[in-house]
N, CA, C and O atoms as a MOPAC input file, in Angstrom:
PM7 MOZYME 1SCF
protein

 N     -0.51100 1    -4.89100 1   -11.41200 1
 C     -1.25600 1    -4.98900 1   -10.37500 1
 C     -2.72300 1    -5.44500 1   -10.67600 1
 O     -3.44500 1    -4.59200 1   -11.19300 1
 N     -3.25300 1    -6.66100 1   -10.42600 1
 C     -4.52900 1    -7.17000 1   -10.53200 1
 C     -5.55800 1    -6.45200 1    -9.72300 1
 O     -5.40300 1    -6.25700 1    -8.51800 1
 N     -6.60900 1    -6.06000 1   -10.38900 1
 C     -7.47900 1    -5.03500 1    -9.76400 1
 C     -8.86000 1    -6.20100 1    -9.50100 1
 O     -9.11700 1    -7.13100 1   -10.26600 1
 N     -9.51100 1    -5.91600 1    -8.42000 1
 C    -10.67300 1    -6.52000 1    -8.11200 1
 C    -12.05700 1    -5.80500 1    -8.44900 1
 O    -12.31700 1    -4.68900 1    -8.00100 1
 N    -12.82600 1    -6.43700 1    -9.17200 1
 C    -13.87400 1    -5.61900 1    -9.77700 1
 C    -15.24200 1    -6.36000 1    -9.40300 1
 O    -15.37300 1    -7.55400 1    -9.67500 1
 N    -16.22700 1    -5.65500 1    -8.79300 1
 C    -17.33400 1    -6.15200 1    -8.52800 1
 C    -18.46600 1    -5.74600 1    -9.59600 1
 O    -18.57700 1    -4.53100 1    -9.75700 1
 N    -19.27600 1    -6.51600 1   -10.30900 1
 C    -20.31500 1    -6.10700 1   -10.86800 1
 C    -21.63900 1    -6.58300 1   -10.18900 1
 O    -21.94000 1    -7.75200 1    -9.95000 1
 N    -22.58000 1    -5.15200 1    -9.84600 1
 C    -23.79800 1    -5.50500 1    -9.25800 1
 C    -25.00500 1    -5.03300 1   -10.09000 1
 O    -25.43300 1    -3.88700 1   -10.22500 1
 N    -25.44500 1    -6.17000 1   -10.60900 1
 C    -26.42500 1    -6.10500 1   -11.56200 1
 C    -27.43600 1    -7.06700 1   -11.46000 1
 O    -27.05100 1    -8.15800 1   -11.04200 1
 N    -28.79900 1    -6.94500 1   -11.76600 1
 C    -29.88500 1    -7.83800 1   -11.40300 1
 C    -30.34400 1    -8.74700 1   -12.90200 1
 O    -31.17300 1    -9.64900 1   -13.02200 1
 N    -29.46000 1    -8.11500 1   -13.92700 1
 C    -29.82900 1    -8.25600 1   -15.33200 1
 C    -28.58900 1    -9.34100 1   -15.67800 1
 O    -27.43100 1    -8.93000 1   -15.75800 1
 N    -28.89800 1   -10.64600 1   -15.86000 1
 C    -27.77600 1   -11.68100 1   -16.13000 1
 C    -26.99400 1   -11.30400 1   -17.20100 1
 O    -25.76700 1   -11.38300 1   -17.25200 1
 N    -27.97800 1   -10.75800 1   -18.32900 1
 C    -27.30600 1   -10.59200 1   -19.83700 1
 C    -26.38300 1    -9.42000 1   -19.60000 1
 O    -25.28600 1    -9.56200 1   -20.14000 1
 N    -26.54400 1    -8.36000 1   -18.96500 1
 C    -25.80900 1    -7.11700 1   -18.69800 1
 C    -24.61400 1    -7.76200 1   -17.76600 1
 O    -23.44300 1    -7.55200 1   -18.08200 1
 N    -24.89800 1    -8.44800 1   -16.76600 1
 C    -23.56900 1    -9.17700 1   -16.00000 1
 C    -22.52600 1    -9.76900 1   -16.77000 1
 O    -21.33100 1    -9.53900 1   -16.58600 1
 N    -23.09900 1   -10.70700 1   -17.82900 1
 C    -22.44200 1   -11.36500 1   -18.75100 1
 C    -21.68300 1   -10.37000 1   -19.49200 1
 O    -20.46100 1   -10.46100 1   -19.37300 1
 N    -22.19600 1    -9.32100 1   -20.32700 1
 C    -21.72500 1    -8.66800 1   -21.08300 1
 C    -20.64900 1    -7.69900 1   -20.62500 1
 O    -19.65800 1    -7.36200 1   -21.27200 1
 N    -21.06800 1    -7.22500 1   -19.16800 1
 C    -19.79600 1    -6.44600 1   -18.67500 1
 C    -18.60100 1    -7.25300 1   -18.25700 1
 O    -17.46500 1    -6.83100 1   -18.47300 1
 N    -18.84700 1    -8.52100 1   -17.60200 1
 C    -17.61600 1    -9.41000 1   -17.21000 1
 C    -16.78000 1    -9.82900 1   -18.75500 1
 O    -15.57500 1   -10.07600 1   -18.80900 1
 N    -17.72700 1    -9.83900 1   -19.95900 1
 C    -16.94100 1   -10.06600 1   -21.05900 1
 C    -15.96300 1    -9.12100 1   -21.57400 1
 O    -14.89900 1    -9.45500 1   -22.09400 1
 N    -16.41900 1    -7.77300 1   -21.38600 1
 C    -15.90000 1    -6.65800 1   -21.66000 1
 C    -14.56300 1    -6.57100 1   -20.84700 1
 O    -13.48600 1    -6.25700 1   -21.35300 1
 N    -14.78700 1    -6.93200 1   -19.33600 1
 C    -13.39200 1    -6.40200 1   -18.58200 1
 C    -12.49200 1    -7.90600 1   -19.00900 1
 O    -11.26600 1    -7.79600 1   -19.02700 1
 N    -12.95400 1    -8.94800 1   -19.26400 1
 C    -11.97900 1    -9.97600 1   -19.47500 1
 C    -11.40700 1    -9.71900 1   -20.76400 1
 O    -10.32100 1   -10.27700 1   -20.92200 1
 N    -11.83900 1    -9.00600 1   -21.78000 1
 C    -11.36700 1    -8.74500 1   -22.79100 1
 C    -10.01500 1    -7.59300 1   -22.95900 1
 O     -9.21900 1    -7.35000 1   -23.86600 1
 N    -10.19800 1    -7.16100 1   -21.84400 1
 C     -9.08600 1    -5.89800 1   -21.46400 1
 C     -7.93500 1    -6.80200 1   -21.37800 1
 O     -8.02000 1    -8.02200 1   -21.24200 1
 N     -6.63100 1    -5.98000 1   -21.48400 1
 C     -5.28100 1    -6.46100 1   -21.39800 1
 C     -4.84700 1    -6.57800 1   -20.17400 1
 O     -3.73300 1    -7.07700 1   -20.02100 1
 N     -5.64900 1    -6.13000 1   -18.95600 1
 C     -5.26700 1    -6.18600 1   -17.67900 1
 C     -5.54200 1    -7.61300 1   -16.98500 1
 O     -6.02000 1    -8.56100 1   -17.60700 1
 N     -5.21000 1    -7.65200 1   -15.72500 1
 C     -5.52200 1    -8.74900 1   -14.75500 1
 C     -6.52100 1    -8.36400 1   -13.94500 1
 O     -6.31400 1    -7.46400 1   -13.13200 1
 N     -7.82700 1    -9.01700 1   -14.04400 1
 C     -8.83900 1    -8.63300 1   -12.84200 1
 C     -9.33700 1    -9.93100 1   -12.19100 1
 O     -9.24000 1   -11.03000 1   -12.73700 1
 N     -9.84600 1    -9.73300 1   -11.05600 1
 C    -10.78700 1   -10.65600 1   -10.25900 1
 C    -11.95400 1   -10.09400 1   -10.20900 1
 O    -12.10700 1    -8.96400 1    -9.74500 1
 N    -12.96100 1   -10.84900 1   -10.70500 1
 C    -14.16100 1   -10.19500 1   -11.03500 1
 C    -15.10900 1   -11.08400 1   -10.11900 1
 O    -14.98600 1   -12.30800 1   -10.07900 1
 N    -16.17500 1   -10.30400 1    -9.30100 1
 C    -17.12900 1   -11.08600 1    -8.52700 1
 C    -18.58400 1   -10.34500 1    -9.01700 1
 O    -18.74900 1    -9.12700 1    -8.94700 1
 N    -19.54700 1   -11.24400 1    -9.49500 1
 C    -20.54500 1   -10.73200 1    -9.86400 1
 C    -21.86200 1   -11.11400 1    -8.62900 1
 O    -22.00200 1   -12.15400 1    -7.98500 1
 N    -22.63100 1    -9.96800 1    -8.61100 1
 C    -23.77400 1   -10.14800 1    -7.65400 1
 C    -25.08500 1    -9.80500 1    -8.42500 1
 O    -25.04900 1    -9.05500 1    -9.40100 1
 N    -26.12700 1   -10.30700 1    -8.02000 1
 C    -27.33600 1   -10.22200 1    -8.72100 1
 C    -28.37200 1    -9.46700 1    -7.88500 1
 O    -29.57100 1    -9.47900 1    -8.16400 1
 N    -27.87600 1    -8.84400 1    -6.89900 1
 C    -28.70000 1    -7.71900 1    -6.06000 1
 C    -27.90300 1    -7.10200 1    -5.02100 1
 O    -26.97600 1    -7.62200 1    -4.39900 1
 N    -28.41000 1    -5.84000 1    -4.89500 1
 C    -27.62000 1    -4.88300 1    -3.98900 1
 C    -27.40900 1    -5.72800 1    -2.53700 1
 O    -26.33400 1    -5.47500 1    -1.99400 1
 N    -28.09100 1    -6.48700 1    -1.98000 1
 C    -28.02800 1    -7.18700 1    -0.81800 1
 C    -26.80700 1    -7.94000 1    -0.98700 1
 O    -25.94600 1    -7.83700 1    -0.11300 1
 N    -26.60100 1    -8.72800 1    -2.05000 1
 C    -25.80800 1    -9.59000 1    -2.48000 1
 C    -24.30900 1    -8.80800 1    -2.31800 1
 O    -23.31100 1    -9.19300 1    -1.70800 1
 N    -24.50200 1    -7.72900 1    -2.99300 1
 C    -23.11400 1    -6.80200 1    -3.35100 1
 C    -22.78600 1    -6.22400 1    -1.77100 1
 O    -21.63400 1    -5.91000 1    -1.47400 1
 N    -23.61700 1    -6.14200 1    -1.04400 1
 C    -23.15300 1    -5.56900 1     0.37600 1
 C    -22.17700 1    -7.09100 1     1.25400 1
 O    -21.09500 1    -7.09600 1     1.83900 1
 N    -23.09300 1    -8.11700 1     0.99600 1
 C    -22.41000 1    -8.97500 1     1.66900 1
 C    -21.43300 1    -9.38500 1     0.98600 1
 O    -20.84100 1   -10.19100 1     1.70400 1
 N    -20.81600 1    -9.27700 1    -0.18500 1
 C    -19.81700 1    -9.54600 1    -0.66900 1
 C    -18.65000 1    -8.54400 1    -0.53000 1
 O    -17.51100 1    -8.74700 1    -0.95100 1
 N    -19.04700 1    -7.50900 1     0.06900 1
 C    -18.09600 1    -6.34000 1     0.28900 1
 C    -17.73500 1    -6.85400 1     1.63400 1
 O    -16.55000 1    -6.80400 1     1.96600 1
 N    -18.67300 1    -7.37000 1     2.49000 1
 C    -18.28700 1    -7.73300 1     4.09100 1
 C    -17.18500 1    -9.06900 1     3.75300 1
 O    -16.09900 1    -9.02500 1     4.33200 1
 N    -17.41700 1   -10.03100 1     2.99100 1
 C    -16.88500 1   -10.93900 1     2.70300 1
 C    -15.48900 1   -10.50400 1     2.28600 1
 O    -14.53900 1   -10.82600 1     3.00000 1
 N    -15.31600 1    -9.85500 1     1.27000 1
 C    -13.82000 1    -9.19500 1     0.80700 1
 C    -13.15500 1    -8.68400 1     1.66100 1
 O    -11.96100 1    -8.97000 1     1.75100 1
 N    -13.81800 1    -7.68900 1     2.61100 1
 C    -13.02100 1    -6.95200 1     3.80800 1
 C    -12.58800 1    -7.91900 1     4.92500 1
 O    -11.64700 1    -7.66700 1     5.67700 1
 N    -13.34400 1    -9.06500 1     4.99100 1
 C    -13.08100 1   -10.00700 1     5.91900 1
 C    -11.82000 1   -10.96100 1     5.36800 1
 O    -10.99500 1   -11.45700 1     6.13500 1
 N    -11.80700 1   -11.09900 1     4.23300 1
 C    -10.69500 1   -11.90900 1     3.55900 1
 C     -9.24700 1   -11.07800 1     3.32500 1
 O     -8.11900 1   -11.49300 1     3.59200 1
 N     -9.60200 1    -9.85800 1     2.78000 1
 C     -8.41700 1    -8.97400 1     2.47400 1
 C     -8.22000 1    -7.66800 1     3.10400 1
 O     -7.30000 1    -6.90800 1     2.80100 1
 N     -9.11900 1    -7.42600 1     3.99800 1
 C     -9.04600 1    -5.98500 1     4.69600 1
 C     -9.01300 1    -5.01900 1     3.91800 1
 O     -8.16900 1    -4.15500 1     4.15300 1
 N     -9.80900 1    -4.87100 1     2.88200 1
 C    -10.22300 1    -3.94300 1     1.70600 1
 C    -11.33700 1    -4.15100 1     1.06300 1
 O    -11.98000 1    -5.19400 1     1.18300 1
 N    -11.70400 1    -3.09600 1     0.25300 1
 C    -12.90000 1    -3.18800 1    -0.51300 1
 C    -12.33900 1    -3.44600 1    -1.87400 1
 O    -11.15600 1    -3.27600 1    -2.17100 1
 N    -13.31800 1    -3.88900 1    -2.71300 1
 C    -12.71800 1    -3.84300 1    -4.27900 1
 C    -12.21300 1    -2.73100 1    -4.97000 1
 O    -12.48400 1    -1.62800 1    -4.49500 1
 N    -11.55800 1    -2.78400 1    -5.95600 1
 C    -11.02100 1    -1.55700 1    -6.62400 1
 C    -12.01500 1    -0.76800 1    -7.29400 1
 O    -11.88200 1     0.45300 1    -7.22200 1
 N    -13.12400 1    -1.30600 1    -8.02500 1
 C    -13.76100 1    -0.88400 1    -8.80900 1
 C    -15.09200 1    -1.61300 1    -8.69400 1
 O    -15.06500 1    -2.84400 1    -8.68800 1
 N    -16.51000 1    -0.83000 1    -8.58200 1
 C    -17.71500 1    -1.52100 1    -8.74700 1
 C    -18.30300 1    -0.90200 1    -9.80400 1
 O    -18.28300 1     0.30700 1   -10.03400 1
 N    -19.01200 1    -2.05800 1   -10.66900 1
 C    -19.82400 1    -1.46400 1   -11.66600 1
 C    -21.41800 1    -1.85100 1   -10.97000 1
 O    -21.73000 1    -2.93600 1   -10.48000 1
 N    -22.19100 1    -0.76500 1   -11.07800 1
 C    -23.54300 1    -0.75400 1   -10.14000 1
 C    -24.79700 1    -0.63800 1   -11.14300 1
 O    -24.69700 1     0.18600 1   -12.05300 1
 N    -25.55000 1    -1.13200 1   -11.07700 1
 C    -26.98000 1    -1.00000 1   -11.81300 1
 C    -27.79300 1    -0.34900 1   -10.59300 1
 O    -27.82700 1    -0.75600 1    -9.43200 1
 N    -28.41300 1     0.72200 1   -11.12700 1
 C    -29.33900 1     1.41700 1    -9.92500 1
 C    -30.80600 1     0.94100 1    -9.97000 1
 O    -31.46300 1     1.01700 1    -8.93200 1
 N    -31.32600 1     0.49300 1   -11.01000 1
 C    -32.48800 1    -0.29000 1   -10.78300 1
 C    -32.50200 1    -1.95000 1   -10.77200 1
 O    -32.44600 1    -2.75600 1   -11.70100 1
 N    -32.59500 1    -2.11400 1    -9.42900 1
 C    -32.87600 1    -3.58300 1    -9.09700 1
 C    -33.98500 1    -3.91600 1    -8.00000 1
 O    -34.29700 1    -3.17700 1    -7.06700 1
 N    -34.48900 1    -5.09800 1    -8.27300 1
 C    -35.61300 1    -5.41000 1    -7.21300 1
 C    -34.58400 1    -5.47000 1    -5.83200 1
 O    -33.36300 1    -5.61600 1    -5.77500 1
 N    -35.60500 1    -5.29600 1    -4.75000 1
 C    -34.98800 1    -5.39400 1    -3.39000 1
 C    -34.39700 1    -4.19700 1    -3.22900 1
 O    -35.03100 1    -3.18700 1    -3.53600 1
 N    -33.07600 1    -4.10200 1    -2.71900 1
 C    -31.98300 1    -3.08900 1    -2.52500 1
 C    -31.73000 1    -2.41300 1    -3.83100 1
 O    -31.13300 1    -3.03300 1    -4.71100 1
 N    -32.14700 1    -1.16500 1    -4.02800 1
 C    -31.67300 1    -0.57800 1    -5.45700 1
 C    -30.23000 1    -0.08700 1    -5.09000 1
 O    -29.69900 1    -0.09000 1    -3.97900 1
 N    -29.71600 1     0.34600 1    -6.31400 1
 C    -28.33100 1     0.82300 1    -6.53200 1
 C    -28.01500 1     1.90100 1    -5.61100 1
 O    -26.89300 1     1.96100 1    -5.10700 1
 N    -29.16100 1     2.98700 1    -5.28200 1
 C    -28.88600 1     3.98200 1    -4.47400 1
 C    -29.00400 1     3.72300 1    -3.14200 1
 O    -28.58100 1     4.54200 1    -2.32600 1
 N    -29.62600 1     2.49000 1    -2.73200 1
 C    -29.60100 1     2.16000 1    -1.30700 1
 C    -28.41600 1     1.47600 1    -1.18100 1
 O    -28.01700 1     1.50100 1    -0.01700 1
 N    -27.60400 1     0.79300 1    -2.03700 1
 C    -26.39900 1    -0.01500 1    -1.94200 1
 C    -25.41800 1     1.06600 1    -1.66400 1
 O    -24.57400 1     0.88800 1    -0.78600 1
 N    -25.47000 1     2.36800 1    -2.46300 1
 C    -24.54400 1     3.11900 1    -2.26000 1
 C    -24.29000 1     4.09100 1    -0.67500 1
 O    -23.32100 1     4.57400 1    -0.08900 1
 N    -25.71700 1     4.01500 1    -0.46500 1
 C    -25.75700 1     4.52800 1     1.16100 1
 C    -25.07600 1     3.39000 1     2.12300 1
 O    -24.30600 1     3.74700 1     3.01600 1
 N    -25.34800 1     2.17600 1     1.93700 1
 C    -24.87700 1     1.06400 1     2.68800 1
 C    -23.38300 1     1.14700 1     2.79100 1
 O    -22.79800 1     1.20300 1     3.87300 1
 N    -22.70900 1     1.15200 1     1.46800 1
 C    -21.36600 1     1.34400 1     1.35600 1
 C    -20.87800 1     2.34700 1     2.05300 1
 O    -19.88500 1     2.15700 1     2.75500 1
 N    -21.47800 1     3.57200 1     1.98700 1
 C    -20.99300 1     4.57300 1     2.59100 1
 C    -20.94200 1     4.59000 1     4.01800 1
 O    -19.93400 1     4.99800 1     4.59600 1
 N    -22.13900 1     4.10000 1     4.75100 1
 C    -22.22400 1     4.01300 1     5.96200 1
 C    -21.71200 1     2.73500 1     6.62400 1
 O    -21.52600 1     2.77000 1     7.84100 1
 N    -21.50200 1     1.77400 1     6.04600 1
 C    -20.97900 1     0.30200 1     6.82900 1
 C    -19.28600 1     0.24100 1     6.49400 1
 O    -18.61400 1    -0.59200 1     7.10100 1
 N    -18.74600 1     1.00300 1     5.67200 1
 C    -17.51200 1     0.73700 1     5.34300 1
 C    -16.62400 1     2.10200 1     5.32000 1
 O    -15.70100 1     2.32200 1     4.53500 1
 N    -17.16000 1     3.09800 1     6.49100 1
 C    -16.33200 1     4.23400 1     6.73900 1
 C    -14.93900 1     4.10300 1     7.23200 1
 O    -14.29600 1     5.14400 1     7.37000 1
 N    -14.52300 1     3.24900 1     7.44600 1
 C    -13.00800 1     2.87300 1     7.94600 1
 C    -12.21200 1     2.25700 1     6.76200 1
 O    -11.01800 1     1.97700 1     6.86400 1
 N    -12.86400 1     2.08100 1     5.75200 1
 C    -11.89700 1     1.68900 1     4.66100 1
 C    -11.91700 1     2.70700 1     3.38600 1
 O    -12.80800 1     3.55400 1     3.43800 1
 N    -11.08600 1     2.74000 1     2.28600 1
 C    -10.90600 1     3.20900 1     1.47000 1
 C    -12.06900 1     2.96300 1     0.38400 1
 O    -12.11100 1     1.83200 1    -0.10000 1
 N    -12.96200 1     3.85500 1    -0.02100 1
 C    -14.20200 1     3.27300 1    -0.72200 1
 C    -13.68600 1     3.15900 1    -2.18500 1
 O    -12.76200 1     3.80300 1    -2.68200 1
 N    -14.46900 1     2.20500 1    -2.78300 1
 C    -13.76400 1     1.92600 1    -4.29700 1
 C    -14.38400 1     3.16400 1    -5.22200 1
 O    -15.18100 1     4.02200 1    -4.84200 1
 N    -13.82900 1     3.02200 1    -6.46700 1
 C    -14.56400 1     3.74500 1    -7.61000 1
 C    -15.85900 1     3.25700 1    -7.99000 1
 O    -15.83000 1     2.07800 1    -8.34200 1
 N    -16.90100 1     3.76600 1    -8.02300 1
 C    -18.16200 1     3.19900 1    -8.30100 1
 C    -18.70100 1     3.79900 1    -9.68000 1
 O    -18.96500 1     4.99000 1    -9.84100 1
 N    -18.82400 1     2.82600 1   -10.62900 1
 C    -19.40100 1     3.26000 1   -11.78200 1
 C    -20.87100 1     2.92000 1   -12.02700 1
 O    -21.12100 1     1.71500 1   -12.01900 1
 N    -21.82000 1     3.69800 1   -12.22900 1
 C    -23.14000 1     3.32000 1   -12.40000 1
 C    -23.31700 1     2.80600 1   -13.96700 1
 O    -23.06400 1     3.43400 1   -14.99500 1
 N    -23.78600 1     1.58700 1   -13.82900 1
 C    -24.01900 1     0.88300 1   -15.38000 1
 C    -25.48100 1     0.92900 1   -15.79100 1
 O    -26.01400 1    -0.12500 1   -15.44500 1
 N    -26.11300 1     1.53900 1   -16.24100 1
 C    -27.44300 1     1.64100 1   -16.25400 1
 C    -28.04900 1     2.03500 1   -17.70800 1
 O    -27.37300 1     2.65400 1   -18.52900 1
 N    -29.12400 1     1.70000 1   -17.90500 1
 C    -29.81700 1     1.78700 1   -19.04500 1
 C    -30.40500 1     3.42800 1   -18.97100 1
 O    -30.64400 1     4.01100 1   -20.02900 1
 N    -30.58700 1     4.02800 1   -17.81400 1
 C    -30.76200 1     5.47100 1   -17.82300 1
 C    -32.22500 1     5.82300 1   -18.28000 1
 O    -32.38500 1     6.83100 1   -18.96900 1
 N    -33.11300 1     5.17800 1   -17.99200 1
 C    -34.55000 1     5.47300 1   -18.56900 1
 C    -34.97300 1     6.66800 1   -17.70800 1
 O    -35.80200 1     7.49400 1   -18.09000 1
 N    -34.43200 1     6.70300 1   -16.67600 1
 C    -34.98100 1     7.90800 1   -15.73200 1
 C    -33.87400 1     9.22700 1   -15.80700 1
 O    -32.85400 1     9.18300 1   -15.11800 1
 N    -34.13800 1    10.30800 1   -16.63100 1
 C    -33.18200 1    11.51400 1   -16.75600 1
 C    -32.71800 1    11.76600 1   -15.26700 1
 O    -31.52700 1    11.79900 1   -14.95500 1
 N    -33.80400 1    11.94800 1   -14.33200 1
 C    -33.40200 1    12.27200 1   -13.10200 1
 C    -32.19000 1    11.47400 1   -12.33600 1
 O    -31.38500 1    12.00200 1   -11.56900 1
 N    -32.22800 1    10.26100 1   -12.65900 1
 C    -31.09700 1     9.24400 1   -12.18700 1
 C    -29.95200 1     9.60200 1   -12.69800 1
 O    -28.99800 1     9.48100 1   -11.93000 1
 N    -29.68100 1    10.09700 1   -13.99000 1
 C    -28.44300 1    10.49500 1   -14.61400 1
 C    -28.04300 1    11.67700 1   -13.90600 1
 O    -26.91800 1    11.72400 1   -13.41000 1
 N    -28.98600 1    12.80400 1   -13.78700 1
 C    -28.41500 1    14.06600 1   -13.15400 1
 C    -27.89300 1    13.69200 1   -11.84300 1
 O    -26.77300 1    14.10300 1   -11.54300 1
 N    -28.63800 1    12.87200 1   -10.91100 1
 C    -28.37400 1    12.59900 1    -9.49300 1
 C    -26.97800 1    12.01500 1    -9.57800 1
 O    -26.04000 1    12.53800 1    -8.97600 1
 N    -26.83700 1    10.88300 1   -10.36000 1
 C    -25.72400 1    10.15700 1   -10.42800 1
 C    -24.15800 1    11.11600 1   -10.86400 1
 O    -23.02100 1    10.88000 1   -10.45400 1
 N    -24.52300 1    12.01200 1   -11.63600 1
 C    -23.55000 1    13.02500 1   -12.02800 1
 C    -23.02600 1    13.49400 1   -10.86900 1
 O    -21.80200 1    13.48000 1   -10.73800 1
 N    -23.84000 1    13.97500 1    -9.85800 1
 C    -23.52300 1    14.72200 1    -8.65000 1
 C    -23.31500 1    14.17000 1    -7.56100 1
 O    -22.90100 1    14.85300 1    -6.62400 1
 N    -23.55400 1    12.76600 1    -7.40500 1
 C    -23.15600 1    11.94700 1    -6.30800 1
 C    -21.98500 1    11.89400 1    -5.97400 1
 O    -21.22100 1    11.92400 1    -6.93900 1
 N    -21.40000 1    11.81000 1    -4.77800 1
 C    -20.14200 1    11.94600 1    -4.13400 1
 C    -19.27000 1    10.72300 1    -4.35200 1
 O    -18.05800 1    10.69700 1    -4.56800 1
 N    -20.29300 1     9.52000 1    -4.23400 1
 C    -19.54600 1     7.99800 1    -4.46900 1
 C    -19.35400 1     7.71200 1    -5.76800 1
 O    -18.59400 1     6.78900 1    -6.06200 1
 N    -20.00300 1     8.44500 1    -6.74900 1
 C    -20.05300 1     7.97100 1    -8.11800 1
 C    -19.09600 1     8.41100 1    -9.02500 1
 O    -19.23800 1     9.58000 1    -9.38600 1
 N    -17.88100 1     7.60900 1    -9.62900 1
 C    -16.89500 1     8.21900 1   -10.11100 1
 C    -17.17700 1     8.48600 1   -11.77700 1
 O    -16.51400 1     9.20500 1   -12.52400 1
 N    -18.36100 1     7.67900 1   -12.10300 1
 C    -18.67600 1     7.78400 1   -13.51200 1
 C    -19.88400 1     7.29300 1   -13.78700 1
 O    -20.43200 1     6.85600 1   -12.77500 1
 N    -20.56600 1     7.18800 1   -14.84700 1
 C    -21.69700 1     6.52600 1   -15.34400 1
 C    -21.71000 1     6.04400 1   -16.69400 1
 O    -21.31500 1     6.78900 1   -17.59000 1
 N    -22.14700 1     4.80100 1   -16.96500 1
 C    -21.96900 1     4.26600 1   -18.25800 1
 C    -23.37800 1     3.84800 1   -18.64100 1
 O    -24.13400 1     3.31800 1   -17.82700 1
 N    -23.71600 1     4.10200 1   -19.91000 1
 C    -24.80100 1     3.35700 1   -20.58200 1
 C    -24.51700 1     2.04200 1   -20.73200 1
 O    -23.36100 1     1.67600 1   -20.94800 1
 N    -25.64400 1     1.09800 1   -20.62600 1
 C    -25.04400 1    -0.18000 1   -20.94700 1
 C    -25.38300 1    -0.55900 1   -22.19000 1
 O    -26.52000 1    -0.28200 1   -22.57200 1
 N    -24.57900 1    -1.18500 1   -22.97200 1
 C    -23.56900 1    -2.12700 1   -22.34200 1
 C    -22.21100 1    -1.27200 1   -22.14500 1
 O    -22.05600 1    -0.24800 1   -22.81100 1
 N    -21.28400 1    -1.67700 1   -21.27400 1
 C    -19.98800 1    -1.16600 1   -21.27900 1
 C    -19.17500 1    -1.42300 1   -22.43000 1
 O    -19.19800 1    -2.51000 1   -23.00700 1
 N    -18.39100 1    -0.37300 1   -22.81600 1
 C    -17.71500 1    -0.59000 1   -24.04300 1
 C    -16.06300 1    -0.64000 1   -23.60800 1
 O    -15.56200 1    -0.15100 1   -22.59600 1
 N    -15.49600 1    -1.26500 1   -24.52100 1
 C    -13.84700 1    -1.44200 1   -24.49500 1
 C    -13.29300 1    -0.20300 1   -24.25400 1
 O    -12.42500 1    -0.09700 1   -23.38700 1
 N    -13.76100 1     0.99900 1   -25.05500 1
 C    -13.16600 1     2.11100 1   -24.97500 1
 C    -13.53400 1     2.85300 1   -23.61900 1
 O    -12.69700 1     3.63100 1   -23.16100 1
 N    -14.49000 1     2.70000 1   -23.08700 1
 C    -15.10700 1     3.29300 1   -21.85700 1
 C    -14.48300 1     2.60900 1   -20.70600 1
 O    -14.24000 1     3.19900 1   -19.65300 1
 N    -14.18100 1     1.14100 1   -20.94900 1
 C    -13.31600 1     0.66900 1   -19.79500 1
 C    -11.88600 1     0.91800 1   -19.86300 1
 O    -11.23300 1     0.62900 1   -18.86100 1
 N    -11.25700 1     1.42700 1   -20.92000 1
 C     -9.99300 1     1.77200 1   -21.06900 1
 C     -9.78200 1     3.25600 1   -20.28000 1
 O     -8.85900 1     3.55700 1   -19.52300 1
 N    -10.83400 1     4.01200 1   -20.66100 1
 C    -10.80400 1     5.43400 1   -19.98000 1
 C    -10.86500 1     5.12400 1   -18.46700 1
 O    -10.15800 1     5.83900 1   -17.75700 1
 N    -11.52600 1     4.26900 1   -17.93200 1
 C    -11.73600 1     3.90700 1   -16.49900 1
 C    -10.57600 1     3.44100 1   -15.91900 1
 O    -10.23500 1     3.89300 1   -14.82600 1
 N     -9.84000 1     2.50900 1   -16.54800 1
 C     -8.58900 1     2.00100 1   -16.23500 1
 C     -7.54800 1     2.99100 1   -16.03100 1
 O     -6.76000 1     2.94800 1   -15.08600 1
 N     -7.55600 1     3.96100 1   -17.01000 1
 C     -6.43900 1     5.15400 1   -16.99600 1
 C     -6.75900 1     5.98500 1   -15.49400 1
 O     -5.99000 1     6.21000 1   -14.56000 1
 N     -8.03800 1     6.29600 1   -15.64800 1
 C     -8.43600 1     6.98000 1   -14.46200 1
 C     -8.17800 1     6.26000 1   -12.95600 1
 O     -7.94200 1     6.97000 1   -11.97800 1
 N     -8.22500 1     5.22100 1   -12.88400 1
 C     -7.84300 1     4.10100 1   -11.84000 1
 C     -6.16000 1     4.48400 1   -11.79300 1
 O     -5.71700 1     4.95700 1   -10.74700 1
 N     -5.34800 1     4.28700 1   -12.82900 1
 C     -4.05100 1     4.39200 1   -12.51100 1
 C     -3.62900 1     5.80100 1   -12.05900 1
 O     -2.79200 1     5.89900 1   -11.16100 1
 N     -4.15000 1     6.87700 1   -12.61700 1
 C     -3.93500 1     8.08500 1   -11.90400 1
 C     -4.27500 1     8.24400 1   -10.36500 1
 O     -3.59400 1     8.85700 1    -9.54300 1
 N     -5.36800 1     7.62400 1   -10.15400 1
 C     -5.85100 1     7.61600 1    -8.66700 1
 C     -4.68100 1     6.95900 1    -7.86300 1
 O     -4.07900 1     7.40500 1    -6.88600 1
 N     -4.52600 1     5.81500 1    -8.51400 1
 C     -3.46800 1     5.10000 1    -7.38700 1
 C     -1.99600 1     5.73000 1    -7.36400 1
 O     -1.33600 1     5.44200 1    -6.36600 1
 N     -1.45100 1     6.46200 1    -8.22000 1
 C     -0.27300 1     7.09800 1    -8.40100 1
 C     -0.02200 1     8.32800 1    -7.55500 1
 O      1.03300 1     8.95300 1    -7.67200 1

């Protein structure tokens, strides 16, 4: 089954590296990239309108200009209550130890990844997704 993945990150190099890692996996993906939290919320609305569901996985940077990753998570929770929420993996440099602690305990965050995403961690995520779906 093809998974839909959103990458929400204002760093174009990180977007590229994450997309490349996902494309190198042995699975099929539809990948949508967004350069801001606002763009990510709009992409969620568009995806729901088109397919009546949210993406399967979101890779989310926390520190972005405008709407932060934390604000994006609040919007996701509040605007899409009637939909099954995606697995959200925080993709961050975690320069702030407080962010790592909050991410660990946040109910919407399935995991956190130090940039850049590695193939081994992606495989771990995909195994978790398979368990979640069965």
